[in-house]
C-alpha positions in Angstrom: -7.4 -12.3 22.9 -4.5 -12.7 20.9 -2.6 -9.0 20.1 -2.7 -7.5 16.6 0.0 -5.3 15.0 -2.1 -2.9 12.9 0.9 0.0 12.3 2.2 -0.1 8.8 6.3 0.1 8.5 8.0 3.5 7.0 7.8 3.8 3.6 4.7 1.7 2.6 1.9 3.0 0.5 -1.2 4.4 2.2 -4.4 2.5 2.2 -6.7 2.6 -0.7 -10.5 3.5 -0.8 -11.4 0.2 0.6 -9.0 0.3 3.0 -10.0 3.5 4.5 -12.4 1.0 6.5 -11.2 1.5 10.2 -8.3 -0.4 11.4 -10.3 -1.3 14.5 -12.6 -3.3 12.4 -10.3 -5.3 10.7 -8.6 -6.0 13.9 -11.4 -6.9 15.8 -12.7 -9.0 12.9 -9.5 -10.7 12.6 -9.4 -11.2 16.5 -12.6 -12.8 16.4 -12.1 -15.6 13.7 -9.0 -16.4 15.5 -11.0 -17.1 18.9 -13.3 -18.9 17.1 -11.3 -21.2 15.6 -8.5 -21.2 18.1 -5.9 -20.1 15.6 -2.8 -18.7 17.1 -2.1 -15.8 14.3 -3.3 -14.3 10.8 -3.6 -11.3 9.2 -5.8 -9.3 6.9 -5.1 -8.4 3.0 -6.9 -5.9 0.9 -6.6 -5.0 -2.7 -4.8 -1.9 -3.7 -6.4 0.5 -6.0 -6.0 -0.5 -9.6 -3.4 -2.6 -9.2 -3.4 -6.3 -8.6 -1.7 -6.3 -5.4 -2.6 -7.4 -2.3 -1.5 -5.2 0.8 -1.3 -6.5 4.5 -4.0 -4.2 6.4 -3.4 -5.8 10.1 -1.6 -8.8 11.8 -2.4 -10.9 15.0 -0.5 -13.3 16.9 2.8 -12.6 15.4 5.2 -9.4 14.6 4.5 -8.3 11.1 8.3 -8.6 10.5 7.8 -12.2 10.1 5.8 -11.8 7.1 8.1 -8.9 5.5 8.3 -10.7 1.9 4.5 -11.0 2.2 3.7 -7.3 3.0 2.8 -6.3 -0.5 2.1 -9.2 -2.9 0.7 -9.6 -6.5 -2.2 -11.8 -7.5 -0.3 -14.1 -9.4 2.3 -15.0 -6.7 2.4 -18.7 -5.7 1.3 -18.3 -2.4 -1.8 -18.9 -0.3 -3.7 -15.6 0.0 -3.1 -14.7 -3.5 -4.5 -18.1 -4.9 -7.5 -17.5 -2.7 -8.3 -14.5 -4.3 -7.4 -15.8 -7.8 -9.6 -19.1 -7.1 -12.1 -17.5 -4.8 -11.9 -20.5 -2.5 -10.4 -21.6 0.9 -6.6 -22.6 0.6 -6.0 -25.2 3.2 -2.1 -26.0 4.2 -2.1 -29.0 6.4 1.5 -28.9 7.5 5.3 -28.2 7.1 5.9 -31.0 4.7 2.8 -29.9 2.8 4.2 -26.5 2.8 7.5 -27.0 1.5 5.9 -29.1 -1.2 3.3 -26.6 -2.8 4.8 -23.1 -1.5 8.3 -23.8 -1.1 9.1 -19.9 -1.2 7.3 -19.8 2.1 8.9 -22.9 3.6 12.5 -21.2 2.7 11.6 -18.1 4.9 9.5 -20.3 7.7 10.7 -23.6 7.9 8.5 -24.0 11.1 5.6 -26.4 11.6 2.7 -24.9 11.6 -1.1 -25.2 9.4 -2.5 -22.4 7.4 -5.8 -21.3 5.8 -6.4 -18.6 3.7 -9.5 -17.3 2.5 -11.0 -14.7 0.0 -12.8 -11.6 1.1 -15.4 -11.4 -1.7 -19.0 -11.0 -2.2 -21.3 -12.1 -5.3 -20.1 -8.7 -6.9 -16.5 -7.7 -5.6 -13.3 -8.9 -4.2 -11.8 -6.9 -1.5 -8.9 -8.9 -0.3 -8.2 -12.1 1.8 -7.4 -13.7 5.6 -5.1 -16.3 6.3 -4.9 -17.9 9.8 -2.6 -20.4 11.1 -2.1 -23.1 14.0 0.7 -24.5 15.7 0.8 -28.5 14.2 -0.6 -29.9 16.5 -3.9 -28.9 14.5 -5.3 -31.8 12.9 -4.0 -32.1 9.3 -7.6 -31.9 7.4 -9.5 -28.6 7.9 -12.4 -30.0 10.3 -15.8 -29.1 8.5 -16.9 -26.8 11.4 -13.9 -24.4 11.2 -14.5 -24.6 7.3 -17.9 -22.9 8.1 -16.7 -20.8 10.8 -14.2 -19.2 8.6 -15.9 -19.0 5.6 -19.2 -17.2 7.6 -16.5 -14.8 9.2 -14.9 -13.9 6.1 -18.4 -13.3 4.4 -19.8 -11.1 7.0 -16.4 -8.8 6.8 -16.3 -8.7 2.7 -19.9 -7.5 3.1 -18.8 -4.7 5.4 -16.3 -3.8 3.4 -18.8 -4.2 0.2 -20.9 -1.4 2.1 -18.4 1.1 2.8 -16.6 0.9 -0.4 -20.2 1.5 -2.0 -21.1 4.4 0.6 -17.6 5.6 0.1 -17.2 6.1 3.8 -14.9 4.4 6.4 -17.1 2.0 8.9 -17.4 4.0 12.1 -14.4 4.4 14.4 -14.5 1.4 17.1 -12.5 1.2 20.2 -9.3 -1.0 20.0 -10.0 -3.9 22.3 -6.7 -5.8 21.1 -4.0 -4.3 23.3 -2.1 -7.2 23.8 -1.6 -8.1 27.9 1.7 -8.2 29.3 3.5 -11.0 27.4 4.8 -14.4 28.8 3.2 -17.5 29.8 3.2 -16.1 33.4 2.7 -12.4 32.5 -0.5 -12.1 34.4 0.9 -13.3 37.5 4.1 -10.7 37.0 1.9 -7.3 37.2 1.2 -8.3 41.4 3.9 -7.3 43.8 4.2 -10.6 45.1 4.5 -12.3 42.0 7.6 -9.9 41.2 9.3 -10.5 44.8 8.8 -14.4 43.9 10.4 -14.1 40.9 13.4 -12.2 42.2 13.9 -14.9 44.5 14.2 -17.4 42.0 18.1 -19.2 41.4 17.4 -18.9 37.4 16.8 -16.1 34.9 12.9 -15.5 34.0 12.4 -13.0 31.1 9.0 -12.1 29.5 8.9 -11.0 25.6 6.1 -9.7 23.9 5.4 -10.5 20.2 8.2 -8.2 18.8 10.6 -9.8 21.3 10.8 -6.6 23.6 11.4 -7.3 27.3 8.6 -6.6 29.3 9.8 -8.2 32.6 13.6 -9.4 33.4 14.5 -10.8 37.2 17.2 -10.0 39.0 19.1 -13.0 38.1 18.2 -12.5 34.2 20.1 -9.4 34.2 22.9 -10.9 36.3 23.3 -13.8 33.9 23.0 -11.4 30.4 25.3 -8.9 32.2 22.9 -5.6 31.6 20.8 -4.1 34.3 17.1 -4.5 34.6 16.4 -1.0 33.3 18.3 -1.5 30.3 16.5 -4.6 29.2 13.1 -3.4 29.8 11.6 -2.2 26.0 14.4 -3.4 24.1 14.8 -6.4 22.0 16.9 -9.1 23.9 19.2 -9.6 20.9 19.6 -6.0 20.4 20.5 -4.9 24.1 22.4 -8.3 24.8 25.5 -7.8 22.3 26.6 -11.3 22.2 23.1 -12.4 21.4 22.9 -10.3 18.3 22.6 -13.2 15.9 20.0 -14.7 13.3 20.7 -17.9 14.5 19.3 -16.8 18.1 16.2 -14.7 16.6 15.3 -17.8 14.6 14.5 -19.4 17.8 12.1 -16.7 18.7 10.5 -16.9 15.6 10.6 -20.6 15.6 8.7 -20.8 19.2 5.9 -18.0 18.3 5.1 -19.8 14.8 5.0 -23.2 16.0 3.9 -22.7 19.4 6.5 -25.4 20.3 9.1 -24.6 23.4 12.4 -23.9 21.8 15.9 -23.9 23.2 19.4 -23.0 22.4 22.7 -22.2 24.5 24.8 -19.0 23.6 28.5 -18.2 24.6 28.8 -15.2 27.1 32.3 -14.2 26.6 34.9 -14.8 27.4 33.6 -18.7 28.4 30.4 -19.1 30.3 27.5 -21.1 28.2 23.8 -20.6 29.2 21.2 -22.1 28.3 17.7 -20.6 27.1 14.6 -22.1 26.9 11.5 -20.5 25.6 7.7 -21.0 26.3 5.3 -19.8 24.0 1.7 -18.2 23.7 -0.2 -16.1 21.5 0.9 -13.0 23.4 4.6 -13.4 23.5 7.1 -15.8 25.2 8.8 -16.5 28.7 12.4 -17.2 28.7 13.9 -19.2 31.3 17.8 -18.7 31.5 20.5 -20.6 33.6 24.1 -21.7 33.3 24.7 -24.5 30.7 25.9 -27.8 32.8 27.7 -29.8 30.3 29.6 -27.2 28.9 31.6 -29.5 26.4 28.4 -31.1 25.0 26.1 -28.2 24.4 28.8 -25.9 22.8 28.8 -28.4 20.1 27.2 -26.9 16.7 26.4 -23.3 18.7 27.2 -20.4 17.0 30.7 -18.5 17.9 30.4 -14.8 18.6 31.2 -12.2 16.0 30.5 -12.9 12.3 26.9 -12.9 11.9 26.8 -11.7 15.1 27.3 -8.4 13.6 24.1 -8.4 11.7 21.8 -6.0 12.7 18.1 -6.7 14.3 16.6 -6.6 11.1 18.5 -8.8 9.4 16.1 -11.8 9.5 14.0 -9.4 7.6 16.4 -9.1 4.9 17.6 -12.2 4.6 14.1 -13.5 4.3 13.2 -11.1 1.8 16.1 -11.9 -0.2 15.4 -15.5 0.1 12.0 -15.5 -1.0 12.8 -13.2 -4.0 15.8 -15.6 -5.1 13.2 -18.7 -4.8 11.1 -16.8 -7.1 14.1 -16.2 -9.4 15.0 -19.2 -10.0 12.0 -20.3 -11.5 12.2 -18.3 -14.5 13.2 -19.8 -18.0 13.1 -17.4 -20.4 13.7 -13.5 -20.6 9.9 -12.8 -20.5 9.8 -15.2 -17.6 12.3 -13.0 -15.3 10.3 -9.5 -16.4 7.0 -11.3 -15.2 8.3 -12.7 -11.8 10.3 -9.2 -11.0 6.8 -7.6 -11.7 5.1 -10.0 -9.6 7.4 -10.5 -6.8 9.6 -7.4 -6.5 7.9 -4.7 -7.6 5.2 -5.2 -5.1 7.4 -6.1 -1.9 9.7 -3.2 -2.7 6.5 -1.0 -3.1 7.5 0.3 -6.3 4.5 1.3 -9.2 6.4 0.5 -11.9 9.5 -1.7 -13.4 11.6 -1.6 -17.0 14.5 -4.1 -17.5 17.1 -3.1 -20.1 19.8 -5.4 -21.7 22.9 -4.3 -23.6 23.3 -5.1 -27.2 25.5 -3.4 -30.1 26.5 -0.6 -28.0 22.7 0.0 -27.0 20.3 -0.4 -24.5 16.9 -2.5 -25.8 13.7 -2.9 -23.5 13.7 -6.6 -22.2 10.1 -6.0 -20.8 8.3 -3.4 -18.7 5.5 -3.2 -16.4 3.4 -0.1 -15.1 4.2 2.7 -17.9 1.1 3.7 -19.6 2.9 6.5 -21.5 4.7 4.2 -24.3 6.7 7.4 -25.0 8.8 7.0 -21.7 9.5 3.4 -22.5 10.6 4.4 -26.3 12.7 7.2 -24.8 14.8 4.0 -23.3 14.9 1.7 -26.0 18.2 2.3 -28.6 19.8 4.5 -26.2 23.7 4.5 -27.0 25.8 3.4 -24.1 27.8 6.4 -24.6 24.6 8.8 -23.7 25.0 10.4 -20.1 21.9 8.7 -18.8 21.4 7.1 -15.4 20.6 4.1 -17.2 23.9 4.2 -18.9 26.0 5.5 -16.0 24.6 2.5 -13.9 25.5 -0.2 -16.3 28.9 1.5 -17.2 29.8 2.0 -13.6 28.2 -1.1 -12.0 27.1 1.3 -9.2 23.2 1.7 -8.2 21.5 5.2 -8.2 18.9 6.1 -6.2 16.6 9.4 -6.8 14.5 10.3 -4.0 12.4 12.7 -6.2 12.4 14.1 -9.3 14.2 17.5 -8.5 17.4 15.5 -7.2 17.4 13.6 -10.5 17.3 16.9 -12.9 19.8 18.2 -10.7 22.3 15.5 -11.7 20.6 14.8 -15.2 19.4 18.1 -16.8 17.9 18.8 -20.1 17.0 16.3 -22.7 19.1 13.5 -20.3 16.3 13.5 -17.6 13.9 10.7 -17.3 10.3 11.7 -18.7 8.1 8.8 -17.4 5.7 10.6 -15.2 7.0 9.0 -11.8 8.6 11.0 -9.2 11.7 8.6 -7.5 13.8 5.9 -8.6 16.0 3.3 -8.2 18.6 2.1 -11.3 20.0 -1.1 -10.3 23.2 -2.5 -12.3 22.4 -5.9 -13.6 26.1 -7.4 -13.4 26.2 -11.6 -14.0 29.8 -13.2 -13.9 31.4 -10.3 -13.8 30.1 -8.4 -16.7 27.1 -6.2 -17.2 24.0 -7.5 -18.8 21.4 -4.8 -18.3 20.1 -2.3 -16.0 16.7 -2.6 -13.7 14.7 0.3 -13.2 12.4 0.8 -10.3 10.2 3.7 -10.6 7.6 5.0 -7.7 4.5 7.3 -8.0 5.6 9.5 -5.1 8.9 10.8 -3.9 10.2 7.8 -2.2 13.4 7.9 0.3 15.8 5.0 0.0 17.3 4.3 3.6 20.9 2.6 3.8 19.5 -0.9 4.7 16.7 -0.6 1.6 19.2 0.2 -0.4 21.2 -3.0 0.2 18.6 -5.1 -0.1 17.8 -3.6 -3.3 21.6 -3.9 -4.8 21.4 -7.7 -3.8 18.0 -8.2 -5.5 19.8 -6.5 -8.8 22.5 -9.4 -8.5 19.8 -11.7 -8.6 18.0 -10.5 -11.3 21.1 -10.3 -13.3 21.9 -14.0 -12.7 17.9 -15.2 -13.5 18.5 -12.6 -16.9 21.6 -14.4 -18.1 20.2 -17.5 -17.5 17.4 -16.7 -19.3 19.3 -15.2 -22.5 21.2 -18.4 -22.8 18.0 -20.0 -22.7 16.2 -18.1 -25.3 19.0 -18.2 -27.6 18.9 -22.3 -27.1 15.1 -22.4 -27.5 15.4 -20.6 -30.5 17.8 -22.6 -32.2 16.7 -26.3 -30.9 13.3 -25.3 -32.4 14.8 -24.0 -35.6 16.3 -27.1 -35.8 12.9 -29.1 -35.4 11.0 -27.0 -37.3 13.6 -27.3 -40.3 12.8 -31.1 -39.7 9.0 -31.0 -40.3 7.2 -30.7 -43.4 6.8 -26.8 -44.7 3.9 -27.4 -46.5 1.6 -30.7 -46.6 1.2 -31.7 -50.5 -2.2 -31.9 -52.3 -4.1 -35.8 -51.7 -6.5 -36.9 -54.3 -9.7 -37.5 -52.6 -8.7 -36.4 -49.1 -8.0 -32.8 -47.2 -5.4 -32.5 -44.8 -4.3 -30.5 -42.1 -1.4 -30.7 -39.3 -0.3 -28.4 -36.6 2.5 -28.5 -34.3 3.0 -27.3 -30.7 6.1 -27.1 -28.4 5.9 -27.8 -25.0 5.4 -25.0 -22.6 7.9 -26.5 -19.9 11.5 -27.0 -20.4 13.9 -25.3 -22.9 14.7 -29.2 -24.7 12.8 -30.2 -27.8 10.5 -33.1 -28.7 10.7 -36.2 -31.5 7.3 -35.4 -32.6 6.6 -35.8 -36.6 4.6 -36.1 -39.0 4.9 -36.3 -43.2 2.4 -36.9 -46.1 4.2 -39.0 -48.7 2.2 -38.2 -52.4 3.0 -41.3 -53.9 0.3 -42.6 -56.9 -2.0 -43.9 -56.8 -2.1 -44.9 -53.2 -0.5 -41.9 -50.8 0.6 -42.4 -47.7 0.3 -40.6 -43.9 2.6 -41.1 -40.8 3.0 -39.6 -37.2 5.4 -40.7 -34.5 6.8 -39.7 -31.3 10.7 -40.2 -30.8 11.4 -40.9 -27.1 13.4 -38.1 -25.2 13.6 -34.4 -25.6 16.6 -33.3 -26.8 19.0 -32.6 -30.2 19.4 -36.4 -30.4 15.7 -37.0 -30.4 15.0 -34.3 -32.8 17.8 -35.6 -35.3 16.5 -39.2 -35.0 13.2 -37.9 -35.8 14.3 -36.2 -39.4 16.1 -39.7 -40.1 12.5 -41.9 -39.4 10.8 -39.5 -41.2 13.3 -39.9 -44.2 13.1 -43.5 -43.9 9.3 -43.8 -43.9 9.4 -41.7 -47.2 12.4 -43.7 -48.7 10.5 -47.0 -48.2 7.0 -45.7 -48.9 8.5 -44.5 -52.6 10.1 -47.7 -53.4 6.6 -49.3 -52.7 7.1 -51.7 -49.6 3.4 -52.2 -48.1 2.7 -51.0 -44.5 3.5 -53.7 -42.3 7.1 -53.8 -44.1 7.6 -49.8 -43.9 7.4 -50.2 -40.3 9.6 -53.3 -40.0 12.1 -51.7 -42.4 12.0 -48.7 -40.2 12.4 -50.3 -36.8 15.4 -52.5 -38.0 17.0 -49.1 -39.2 16.3 -47.6 -35.6 17.9 -51.1 -34.3 20.7 -50.4 -36.3 21.3 -47.2 -35.2 22.2 -48.2 -31.9 21.0 -45.1 -30.0 19.0 -46.3 -27.5 15.9 -44.6 -28.2 12.2 -45.8 -28.6 9.6 -44.4 -31.4 6.0 -44.7 -31.2 4.3 -44.7 -34.9 1.1 -45.0 -37.1 1.3 -45.0 -40.5 -1.2 -45.7 -42.9 -1.5 -46.1 -46.9 -4.8 -44.3 -48.4 -6.9 -46.0 -51.1 -8.8 -43.0 -52.5 -10.4 -45.2 -55.1 -12.4 -47.5 -52.7 -12.4 -45.1 -49.7 -10.4 -46.8 -47.4 -7.2 -46.7 -45.5 -4.4 -49.4 -44.6 -3.0 -48.7 -41.1 0.0 -50.3 -39.2 0.7 -49.4 -35.5 3.6 -49.4 -33.4 2.9 -48.5 -30.1 1.2 -45.2 -31.2 -1.9 -43.8 -29.3 -5.2 -45.0 -31.6 -6.7 -42.5 -33.8 -10.2 -41.2 -33.6 -12.9 -41.7 -36.7 -15.7 -39.5 -37.1 -18.3 -40.6 -39.1 -20.2 -38.3 -41.2 -23.3 -38.4 -39.0 -21.0 -36.9 -36.3 -20.2 -40.2 -34.2 -17.1 -40.5 -33.0 -15.1 -43.9 -32.1 -11.6 -44.7 -31.3 -10.5 -47.6 -33.7 -9.0 -50.5 -32.2 -6.0 -51.3 -34.7 -3.8 -54.3 -34.9 -0.1 -53.5 -34.2 3.1 -54.2 -32.9 5.5 -52.9 -30.1 7.3 -49.5 -30.1 10.0 -49.3 -32.8 13.7 -49.8 -31.6 12.4 -52.7 -29.0 12.4 -56.0 -30.8 14.6 -56.3 -34.0 12.1 -59.5 -35.2 8.8 -57.7 -34.1 5.9 -57.8 -36.7 3.5 -55.0 -37.4 0.1 -56.3 -38.8 -2.3 -54.3 -40.4 -5.9 -53.2 -40.3 -8.3 -52.0 -43.2 -10.6 -49.0 -42.1 -13.3 -47.6 -44.2 -13.7 -44.0 -45.0 -17.0 -42.9 -46.4 -16.8 -39.5 -47.6 -17.0 -36.8 -45.2 -15.2 -38.9 -42.6 -12.3 -37.2 -40.4 -9.3 -39.1 -39.2 -7.7 -37.7 -36.7 -4.0 -38.7 -35.8 -2.2 -37.1 -32.8 0.5 -38.4 -30.8 0.6 -38.1 -26.7 0.9 -34.6 -25.9 -2.4 -33.8 -26.6 -4.1 -36.2 -24.4 -1.5 -36.6 -21.5 -1.4 -33.5 -19.1 -0.6 -33.6 -15.2 -3.8 -34.4 -13.1 -5.9 -35.5 -16.0 -6.9 -39.1 -16.6 -6.1 -40.2 -19.7 -9.6 -42.0 -20.9 -11.1 -38.7 -19.8 -9.1 -36.6 -22.1 -9.4 -39.2 -24.9 -13.3 -38.9 -24.2 -12.4 -34.8 -24.3 -11.0 -35.0 -27.4 -13.3 -37.0 -29.5 -16.6 -35.0 -28.1 -14.8 -32.0 -29.5 -14.2 -34.0 -32.8 -17.6 -34.7 -33.2 -19.0 -31.4 -32.4 -16.6 -29.3 -34.5 -16.0 -32.0 -37.3 -17.8 -30.1 -39.9 -15.5 -27.3 -39.6 -13.3 -26.3 -42.3 -9.7 -28.7 -41.4 -7.6 -25.9 -40.5 -10.1 -24.4 -37.7 -10.6 -27.9 -36.6 -7.1 -28.7 -36.0 -6.8 -25.1 -34.2 -9.7 -26.0 -32.0 -8.6 -29.5 -31.5 -5.0 -28.2 -29.8 -6.4 -25.0 -28.4 -9.1 -26.9 -26.1 -7.2 -30.1 -25.3 -6.2 -31.1 -22.0 -2.4 -30.5 -22.5 -3.3 -27.0 -24.1 -3.4 -25.8 -20.7 -0.1 -26.6 -19.4 2.2 -29.0 -22.0 5.0 -30.7 -20.8 5.2 -32.9 -23.9 4.7 -31.3 -27.8 1.8 -31.8 -29.7 1.4 -33.0 -33.3 -2.0 -33.4 -35.1 -2.9 -34.5 -38.4 -6.5 -34.6 -39.9 -7.7 -36.3 -42.9 -11.1 -35.6 -44.5 -12.2 -37.8 -47.1 -14.0 -35.8 -50.1 -15.4 -38.9 -52.1 -13.9 -37.4 -55.4 -10.9 -39.5 -55.7 
């Protein structure tokens, strides 16, 4: 049976009512799951009260320190347990490569080969938490059906017990903790006997046993002699803490790798002044056995080995600190705009550090401005920050001006330094004020607030200060992005028509949506040219997402207007525009659909250059994709021709023109997306045209995650032209 780590580290919040379920229940349930599916580690998470946060309740098979960045995680976090809760389903990660591809933040912190399954603890009426379990990479890459059924059934049983406990507002009856781990190590069972101890004492090489936390539970005299530390001083301590020259995160990483992968790992280390020792670790689900011997080929083994000093000065908890910073740094690199930074800090940093509220302040024109906040229910508390002069003696301004963080364990401590009107009135009891310094200059202040008094030890202050630097860099990038984004989209909007002219015999509506990914602008365009007696309409898409594409879009729109105004036929408008694009020499292509409307006989003459085909909804509600003649994209062949097709437009017909961004989306088949668009057009085609345009763009496949701009132009024949 695996060992379970069910204690909580200092400074962690108390369990919520659902968490009042006795830890023995959770420990026994987790151990039973691991034994049933032959997994080697796992954890149970419970939902926090009144917060979209998962808190780790118990962990088995590895130290809780390994999962330090994920002790508390927001439900929106991109990790398997949160995804399992959000989607109420089993999430499977089949190995190291899949973990790196789907969950890079976890792979950065735990770059070891293992498989993982995460499942929600849910009933038909409630959600209570989640479980994850892991296997060595020898496990099949596809989760077997039998294990899937066993995991699902076990989680269903535990969820029902949690539901009953919550409904009755009482903890489950205490159960004996049957999960005390046996002495750790591959030979730990034998080491308990006197004869086995005598045998180990006679071995010519060092032998030690470590538990899941890296503590030495046995060491023979040869191990003590090689390490230079008496056995009595080794027992009960972490190996890298009691042996100074092993106090290096690189060596501790090998121990982590062995436990997580359940593979034998090894390394060599220099015992000052010049002795090289070889360490070989044999893992099990309860700990490791370590064989220690003198390295035979010193010259070869020393290549690439870490040198003493430097990183060796790191504290025993340094890997926890590094893993937390790595995880959160990876999250912040995904932020694009300022609100993305606020959201990521709220989702990733706030749960990790145990705070309950967040505020990010920026400085502009000598005053503080609230860029975003989470967890503040009293808006007056937020407003007291907004507009504060940088010269005011408040914690947020002092931190910003001095560049030094400030930590207040309690309200009494805060009010002693900032009495009267300069004290914060926000209903919280402890605060961390972090200066946001980017490129050597202050860009703002990050305020983390705690509901209860909170002590900030030195290592936590160091981590929070480091996170402040990462947040500052992300915030600076985001503010630059937002400024460029506003400028770029302002340019694009200026190039699109501000309003649509009235056309005889037709109602018209148009919509344009920028991409939701990236900061570049696109080249989608549309226009109506109200020439008499035959007005024209055009829609197109210039290749690329940059200012060049937007500028070229403006030139093409102007060219189409000019060629239409001088009376060119549709095929000639397209040929002239194609030649212009070739002469400009910009090496960009464009798709285009141009049509000349004839209100008198209720028809349209269309010419197409590599553009998606339009949809026509007939008055009876039937929708078909128009199969139009056409030519290649504009800008490819100067001699290209663009034949035309005449289409009848009965009164009440709706013609839908669109760019490919409306129907193209990752993971969605283009034919399925086009069929869905046609279905919605047929279903809602009798709505006022503006409402119909809104519905089409709102419910399209691309609306969920737009990687491209979207333009839609709708025309409805009235029959009164």
